[in-house]
C-alpha positions as CSV (number, residue, x, y, z in Angstrom):
1,X,26.6,24.6,-9.9
2,X,25.2,21.2,-10.8
3,X,22.2,21.8,-8.4
4,X,20.6,24.8,-6.6
5,X,20.7,23.3,-3.1
6,X,23.0,21.0,-1.2
7,X,22.4,19.0,2.0
8,X,24.8,18.5,4.8
9,X,25.9,15.1,6.0
10,X,25.1,13.9,9.5
11,X,26.2,10.4,10.5
12,X,26.7,9.4,6.8
13,X,23.2,10.6,5.8
14,X,22.2,13.6,3.7
15,X,20.0,16.0,5.6
16,X,18.3,19.1,4.3
17,X,16.6,20.8,7.2
18,X,17.0,24.2,5.6
19,X,18.9,26.0,2.8
20,X,20.0,28.8,5.0
21,X,23.6,29.3,3.8
22,X,23.9,31.2,0.5
23,X,27.2,30.4,-1.4
24,X,28.3,33.2,-3.7
25,X,29.8,33.1,-7.1
26,X,33.0,34.9,-6.1
27,X,33.4,36.6,-9.5
28,X,29.8,37.8,-10.1
29,X,28.8,38.2,-6.5
30,X,25.5,36.4,-7.1
31,X,24.1,33.5,-5.2
32,X,25.3,30.3,-6.9
33,X,23.7,27.8,-4.6
34,X,22.2,27.3,-1.1
35,X,23.5,24.9,1.5
36,X,22.0,23.3,4.6
37,X,23.3,25.0,7.7
38,X,23.8,22.8,10.8
39,X,22.8,24.1,14.2
40,X,24.3,23.3,17.6
41,X,22.0,20.3,18.1
42,X,23.1,18.8,14.8
43,X,26.8,19.3,15.7
44,X,26.2,17.4,19.0
45,X,24.4,14.6,17.2
46,X,27.4,14.3,14.8
47,X,29.9,14.0,17.7
48,X,27.7,11.4,19.5
49,X,27.6,9.4,16.2
50,X,31.4,9.7,15.7
51,X,32.0,8.5,19.2
52,X,29.6,5.6,18.7
53,X,31.4,4.7,15.5
54,X,34.9,4.4,17.1
55,X,34.5,0.7,17.7
56,X,33.1,-0.3,14.3
57,X,35.7,1.9,12.6
58,X,38.5,0.2,14.5
59,X,37.0,-3.2,13.4
60,X,36.6,-2.0,9.8
61,X,39.5,-3.9,8.2
62,X,42.3,-2.1,6.2
63,X,41.2,-3.7,2.9
64,X,37.7,-2.3,3.4
65,X,39.1,1.2,4.2
66,X,41.2,0.9,1.0
67,X,38.1,0.0,-1.0
68,X,36.2,3.1,0.3
69,X,39.1,5.3,-0.7
70,X,39.4,3.6,-4.1
71,X,35.7,4.2,-4.7
72,X,36.2,7.9,-4.0
73,X,39.1,8.0,-6.4
74,X,36.9,6.5,-9.2
75,X,34.0,8.7,-8.5
76,X,36.1,11.9,-8.3
77,X,37.5,11.0,-11.7
78,X,33.9,10.5,-13.1
79,X,32.8,13.9,-11.6
80,X,36.0,15.7,-12.4
81,X,34.4,18.5,-14.5
82,X,31.6,19.0,-11.9
83,X,34.1,19.3,-9.1
84,X,36.3,21.7,-11.0
85,X,33.4,24.0,-12.0
86,X,32.0,24.1,-8.5
87,X,35.5,25.1,-7.2
88,X,35.8,27.7,-9.8
89,X,32.5,29.3,-8.9
90,X,32.5,29.0,-5.1
91,X,36.2,30.0,-4.6
92,X,36.7,32.2,-7.7
93,X,39.7,30.0,-8.6
94,X,40.6,30.1,-12.3
95,X,39.4,27.0,-14.0
96,X,42.9,25.6,-14.8
97,X,43.9,25.9,-11.1
98,X,40.5,24.3,-10.2
99,X,41.3,21.4,-12.4
100,X,44.7,21.1,-10.9
101,X,43.1,20.9,-7.4
102,X,40.7,18.2,-8.5
103,X,43.8,16.3,-9.7
104,X,45.4,16.7,-6.3
105,X,42.2,15.6,-4.6
106,X,42.4,12.4,-6.5
107,X,46.1,12.0,-5.8
108,X,45.5,12.5,-2.1
109,X,42.8,9.8,-1.9
110,X,44.8,7.5,-4.1
111,X,47.9,7.7,-1.8
112,X,45.6,7.2,1.3
113,X,44.2,4.1,-0.3
114,X,47.8,2.8,-0.6
115,X,48.7,3.7,3.0
116,X,45.6,2.2,4.4
117,X,47.0,-1.3,4.1
118,X,50.5,-0.6,5.3
119,X,50.1,0.8,8.8
120,X,52.7,-1.4,10.4
121,X,53.9,-2.0,13.9
122,X,57.2,-3.2,15.2
123,X,58.9,-6.0,17.3
124,X,61.1,-4.8,20.2
125,X,64.0,-6.7,21.6
126,X,63.5,-6.1,25.4
127,X,66.5,-8.2,26.5
128,X,68.6,-5.1,27.4
129,X,69.5,-6.6,30.8
130,X,69.2,-9.9,32.7
131,X,65.9,-8.9,34.3
132,X,64.2,-8.7,30.9
133,X,65.5,-12.1,29.7
134,X,62.8,-14.0,27.9
135,X,60.6,-10.9,27.2
136,X,59.6,-9.6,23.8
137,X,57.7,-6.4,22.9
138,X,55.3,-5.9,20.1
139,X,53.8,-2.5,19.0
140,X,50.7,-1.9,16.9
141,X,49.2,1.4,15.7
142,X,45.6,1.8,16.6
143,X,43.1,4.6,15.6
144,X,43.2,7.5,18.0
145,X,39.4,7.8,17.9
146,X,36.9,10.4,16.8
147,X,38.5,13.4,15.1
148,X,37.5,17.0,14.4
149,X,38.5,18.8,11.3
150,X,38.1,22.5,10.4
151,X,39.2,23.6,6.9
152,X,39.6,27.0,5.1
153,X,38.3,28.4,1.9
154,X,41.4,28.5,-0.3
155,X,41.8,24.8,-1.1
156,X,38.3,23.5,-0.3
157,X,38.8,20.2,-2.0
158,X,42.4,19.2,-1.3
159,X,42.7,20.5,2.3
160,X,39.5,18.6,3.1
161,X,41.1,15.6,1.5
162,X,44.3,15.9,3.6
163,X,42.2,15.4,6.7
164,X,39.4,13.1,5.5
165,X,41.5,10.6,3.5
166,X,44.0,9.7,6.2
167,X,41.3,9.5,8.8
168,X,39.5,6.8,6.8
169,X,42.8,5.1,6.1
170,X,43.6,5.1,9.9
171,X,40.1,4.0,10.9
172,X,39.0,7.2,12.6
173,X,35.5,8.6,12.5
174,X,35.3,12.3,12.0
175,X,33.3,15.5,12.0
176,X,34.2,18.2,9.5
177,X,33.4,21.9,9.4
178,X,34.2,23.2,5.9
179,X,34.5,26.9,5.4
180,X,31.1,28.6,5.1
181,X,32.5,30.5,2.1
182,X,33.3,27.4,0.1
183,X,31.4,24.4,1.5
184,X,30.2,22.8,-1.7
185,X,33.3,20.8,-2.6
186,X,33.3,19.2,0.8
187,X,29.6,18.3,0.4
188,X,30.3,16.6,-2.9
189,X,33.0,14.6,-1.2
190,X,30.3,13.7,1.4
191,X,27.9,12.7,-1.3
192,X,30.6,10.2,-2.6
193,X,31.4,8.9,0.9
194,X,27.7,8.3,1.5
195,X,27.8,5.8,-1.4
196,X,30.3,3.6,0.5
197,X,30.1,0.9,3.2
198,X,31.6,3.1,6.0
199,X,30.1,2.2,9.4
200,X,27.2,4.4,10.5
201,X,28.4,7.6,12.1
202,X,31.9,7.4,10.5
203,X,31.6,10.9,9.0
204,X,29.6,14.1,9.3
205,X,30.2,17.2,7.1
206,X,28.5,20.2,8.7
207,X,28.7,23.8,7.5
208,X,27.7,25.8,10.5
209,X,28.0,29.3,12.0
210,X,31.0,30.1,14.2
211,X,28.8,30.4,17.3
212,X,27.7,26.8,16.8
213,X,31.2,25.4,16.0
214,X,32.6,25.5,19.6
215,X,32.3,21.7,20.2
216,X,34.5,21.0,17.2
217,X,37.3,22.4,19.3
218,X,36.3,22.0,23.0
219,X,34.4,18.7,23.2
220,X,36.5,16.2,25.1
221,X,34.8,13.3,23.4
222,X,36.9,14.2,20.4
223,X,40.5,12.9,20.4
224,X,42.2,15.0,17.8
225,X,41.6,18.5,16.3
226,X,43.2,19.3,12.9
227,X,42.8,22.9,11.9
228,X,44.0,24.7,8.8
229,X,43.5,28.5,8.8
230,X,44.7,31.7,10.4
231,X,46.3,32.7,13.7
232,X,43.1,32.0,15.5
233,X,44.3,28.4,15.5
234,X,46.4,29.2,18.6
235,X,43.3,30.3,20.5
236,X,41.6,27.1,19.4
237,X,44.5,25.1,20.7
238,X,44.1,26.8,24.1
239,X,40.5,25.7,24.2
240,X,41.0,22.1,22.9
241,X,41.6,20.5,26.3
242,X,43.4,17.2,26.4
243,X,43.0,16.3,22.7
244,X,45.9,16.2,20.3
245,X,46.0,19.3,18.1
246,X,47.5,19.7,14.6
247,X,47.7,23.3,13.2
248,X,48.6,24.7,9.8
249,X,48.4,28.4,10.1
250,X,50.0,30.0,7.1
251,X,53.2,31.9,6.4
252,X,54.9,34.7,4.5
253,X,57.1,32.5,2.4
254,X,60.4,33.8,1.0
255,X,62.5,33.0,-2.0
256,X,66.2,33.5,-2.3
257,X,67.8,33.9,-5.8
258,X,71.6,33.2,-5.6
259,X,74.2,35.0,-7.6
260,X,74.8,32.0,-9.9
261,X,71.3,32.3,-11.4
262,X,72.0,35.0,-14.0
263,X,71.7,32.6,-17.0
264,X,68.5,31.1,-15.6
265,X,66.6,34.3,-14.8
266,X,63.8,33.7,-17.3
267,X,63.1,30.3,-15.6
268,X,63.4,31.8,-12.1
269,X,61.1,34.6,-12.9
270,X,58.5,32.4,-14.6
271,X,58.4,30.1,-11.5
272,X,58.3,33.0,-9.0
273,X,55.5,34.8,-10.9
274,X,53.5,31.6,-10.7
275,X,54.3,31.1,-7.0
276,X,53.4,34.7,-6.2
277,X,50.1,35.0,-8.0
278,X,48.5,31.6,-8.7
279,X,44.9,31.6,-7.4
280,X,45.4,35.3,-6.6
281,X,48.0,34.6,-4.0
282,X,45.5,33.0,-1.6
283,X,47.9,30.2,-0.6
284,X,49.8,29.7,2.6
285,X,53.0,29.1,0.7
286,X,52.7,31.8,-2.0
287,X,55.8,33.7,-2.8
288,X,55.5,36.8,-0.7
289,X,59.1,37.9,-0.1
290,X,61.9,37.7,-2.7
291,X,65.6,38.2,-1.9
292,X,67.8,38.5,-5.0
293,X,71.6,38.8,-5.0
294,X,72.7,42.4,-5.7
295,X,74.5,41.4,-8.9
296,X,71.2,40.3,-10.6
297,X,68.6,42.2,-8.6
298,X,68.0,45.0,-11.1
299,X,67.6,42.6,-14.0
300,X,65.4,40.2,-12.0
301,X,63.2,43.2,-10.9
302,X,62.8,44.3,-14.5
303,X,61.8,40.9,-15.8
304,X,59.6,40.1,-12.8
305,X,57.6,43.3,-13.1
306,X,57.2,42.9,-16.8
307,X,55.9,39.3,-16.4
308,X,53.6,40.4,-13.6
309,X,52.0,43.1,-15.8
310,X,51.2,40.5,-18.4
311,X,49.1,38.3,-16.2
312,X,45.5,38.2,-17.4
313,X,42.9,38.9,-14.8
314,X,39.2,38.3,-15.2
315,X,36.4,35.7,-15.2
316,X,37.9,32.5,-13.6
317,X,35.7,30.4,-15.9
318,X,37.8,31.5,-19.0
319,X,40.8,29.3,-19.7
320,X,43.1,32.2,-20.3
321,X,42.4,33.8,-16.9
322,X,45.3,33.5,-14.5
323,X,44.3,36.0,-11.8
324,X,40.8,35.7,-10.4
325,X,39.0,37.5,-7.6
326,X,39.9,37.3,-3.9
327,X,37.5,35.4,-1.7
328,X,35.7,38.6,-0.6
329,X,35.9,42.4,-0.7
330,X,37.2,42.6,2.8
331,X,40.3,40.7,1.9
332,X,41.0,43.0,-1.0
333,X,40.4,46.1,1.1
334,X,42.8,44.8,3.7
335,X,45.6,44.4,1.2
336,X,44.8,47.8,-0.3
337,X,45.3,49.3,3.2
338,X,48.6,47.4,3.7
339,X,49.9,48.6,0.4
340,X,49.1,52.2,1.3
341,X,50.8,51.8,4.7
342,X,53.9,50.4,3.1
343,X,54.1,53.2,0.6
344,X,53.7,55.8,3.3
345,X,56.6,54.2,5.1
346,X,58.9,54.5,2.1
347,X,58.1,51.4,-0.1
348,X,58.1,51.9,-3.8
349,X,55.2,50.6,-5.9
350,X,56.6,48.9,-9.0
351,X,53.2,47.8,-10.5
352,X,49.6,47.0,-9.6
353,X,48.0,48.2,-6.4
354,X,44.6,49.1,-7.7
355,X,41.4,47.4,-6.4
356,X,37.9,47.0,-7.8
357,X,35.5,45.3,-5.4
358,X,37.1,42.0,-4.5
359,X,39.6,42.1,-7.3
360,X,43.1,43.4,-6.7
361,X,45.8,43.9,-9.4
362,X,49.0,41.8,-9.2
363,X,51.2,44.0,-7.2
364,X,55.0,44.4,-6.7
365,X,56.8,46.6,-4.2
366,X,60.4,47.1,-3.1
367,X,62.1,48.9,-0.2
368,X,59.3,47.6,2.1
369,X,60.3,48.2,5.7
370,X,61.0,45.1,7.8
371,X,58.1,45.8,10.2
372,X,55.5,46.7,7.5
373,X,52.6,44.3,7.4
374,X,53.3,43.3,3.8
375,X,56.7,42.0,5.0
376,X,56.0,40.8,8.5
377,X,52.5,39.3,8.3
378,X,50.8,36.9,5.8
379,X,49.5,38.8,2.8
380,X,47.3,36.0,1.4
381,X,46.8,37.8,-1.8
382,X,48.5,39.0,-5.0
383,X,51.2,41.1,-3.5
384,X,55.0,40.5,-3.5
385,X,57.9,42.5,-2.1
386,X,61.4,42.5,-3.6
387,X,64.8,43.2,-1.8
388,X,68.4,42.5,-2.6
389,X,71.3,41.0,-0.6
390,X,75.1,40.8,-0.9
391,X,75.9,37.8,1.3
392,X,74.1,34.5,1.3
393,X,74.2,34.2,5.1
394,X,72.5,37.6,5.3
395,X,69.8,36.3,3.0
396,X,69.2,33.3,5.2
397,X,69.0,35.5,8.2
398,X,66.4,37.8,6.5
399,X,64.3,34.8,5.6
400,X,64.4,33.7,9.3
401,X,63.6,37.2,10.5
402,X,59.9,36.3,10.5
403,X,57.4,35.0,13.0
404,X,56.3,32.4,10.4
405,X,58.2,29.3,9.0
406,X,56.2,27.2,6.6
407,X,58.3,26.8,3.5
408,X,61.0,28.6,1.6
409,X,62.5,28.5,-1.9
410,X,66.2,28.8,-2.8
411,X,67.4,29.1,-6.4
412,X,71.1,28.1,-6.4
413,X,73.5,25.8,-8.3
414,X,75.7,25.6,-5.2
415,X,75.3,22.3,-3.3
416,X,77.0,24.0,-0.3
417,X,74.4,26.8,-0.3
418,X,71.5,24.4,-0.8
419,X,72.5,22.3,2.1
420,X,73.4,25.3,4.2
421,X,69.8,26.7,3.5
422,X,68.4,23.3,4.5
423,X,70.3,23.4,7.8
424,X,69.8,27.1,8.6
425,X,66.3,28.1,7.5
426,X,63.7,27.9,10.2
427,X,60.9,26.5,8.1
428,X,59.1,23.2,7.7
429,X,60.3,22.7,4.2
430,X,63.1,24.0,1.9
431,X,62.5,23.8,-1.8
432,X,65.7,24.0,-3.9
433,X,65.5,25.5,-7.4
434,X,61.8,26.1,-7.2
435,X,59.3,28.2,-5.3
436,X,58.0,27.5,-1.8
437,X,54.6,27.1,-3.3
438,X,55.6,23.6,-4.5
439,X,53.8,20.7,-2.7
440,X,53.3,17.1,-3.5
441,X,50.6,15.4,-1.5
442,X,52.6,12.6,0.0
443,X,55.4,14.8,1.5
444,X,55.4,16.0,5.1
445,X,53.9,19.5,5.0
446,X,53.7,21.9,7.9
447,X,55.5,24.7,9.7
448,X,57.3,26.0,12.7
449,X,56.9,29.1,14.8
450,X,53.6,30.8,14.2
451,X,53.0,28.6,11.1
452,X,51.7,25.7,13.2
453,X,52.3,22.3,14.7
454,X,52.5,18.9,13.2
455,X,52.6,17.7,9.6
456,X,50.1,16.8,6.9
457,X,50.9,14.4,4.0
458,X,49.0,11.1,4.3
459,X,51.5,8.9,6.1
460,X,52.4,11.7,8.5
461,X,48.8,12.6,9.2
462,X,48.1,8.9,9.9
463,X,50.9,9.0,12.5
464,X,48.9,11.7,14.3
465,X,45.6,9.8,13.9
466,X,47.0,6.6,15.4
467,X,48.5,5.7,18.8
468,X,51.1,3.1,19.6
469,X,49.9,0.2,21.7
470,X,52.4,-2.1,23.4
471,X,52.1,-5.8,24.2
472,X,54.8,-7.4,26.3
473,X,55.1,-11.2,26.0
474,X,57.0,-13.2,28.6
475,X,58.3,-16.5,27.4
476,X,58.4,-19.7,29.3
């Protein structure tokens, strides 16, 4: 890390009341830095400050919001290497993936800067009957107010960016709780925001213990909760009261490989191996389930397993490392248990499966029962299951036979099958001829079923962070 201790940010100001939160190097297991930990009193102060900042943030003009976001873009570029190394250490993310996430952080703030000055309204023709003759309607979008954000460990820069950047663009003050496992990236973002002219109280970034985080969810002074994480999100929604809630809660993303992909198998396998194992599979849209047409299943399995075995695991700081550690040993143990359960239920292990502390080999299984956890739940690690199909409609049905619906991938040269998948798959996004792991930061991103509510992507997040306000004008 660039320094041994990091403050939290309360009402735009750095505060260092303690250094109580130890952040581990996820590869070595040693303490990499210590972070200030907010208590319940600090959380309440942050909410009070955010509420007080609602009026000045509404008055903070769009060009000024844009200038703040552009400042962040410039500073993130200047601190690119620092951000990437911090991410590599605190998340155990291979350095190439870490650099990719910093690039996406920059993209997300850049797009938000563009959107900040084009939050438009509309003019309504109200003369739909004689009684409304001479009336006109006008609609503007106004900030919803103080927002609460809770982010996970796996993309501790870009998932923070997808909440913070649209909030600034929309004119909403916010309080953010980053994951206690990976808070440093968010705190560096806070350091950059503190350099700007944002109104006092516009932001607070507070690592805190779960027992002190309740007000992020339940406090009725907050007008929106945006949470990215696990299924606990549904419990948070139930406690959120009257505020608007946006949830991104993961998935068990599937990929279909159609019969016409025989000549393209090398490319298909290359993309699916990436989608299955990048950042050790700790992504909500990692390739977890693969359904290959029976005519090419055997060959795809052979190539996929061979490519998986070649992945280099090790120190995430080394540029040739593809597979780093999981976030903690408990996560690796959980997957080790799930693999064992699947095998006892009849699944065949094709490669991998061994664990050392928080490191798990890239693993492939087939014949995994439908109700096995590796098939039915979110693995969130380097494990993939293979299966074959004979009929494309059956493949669509098997993708839909899940409680989750975030994204799906379909490799096909058939326009009919591509559009059929788009129409039939119960997911938030269908990616044709690539893996479900594909995401560009201006697109609508989110899921259905247990995968959540609402959409991220700057313009779509701004829609949630603003409200329509109508004015009716009666002419003479």
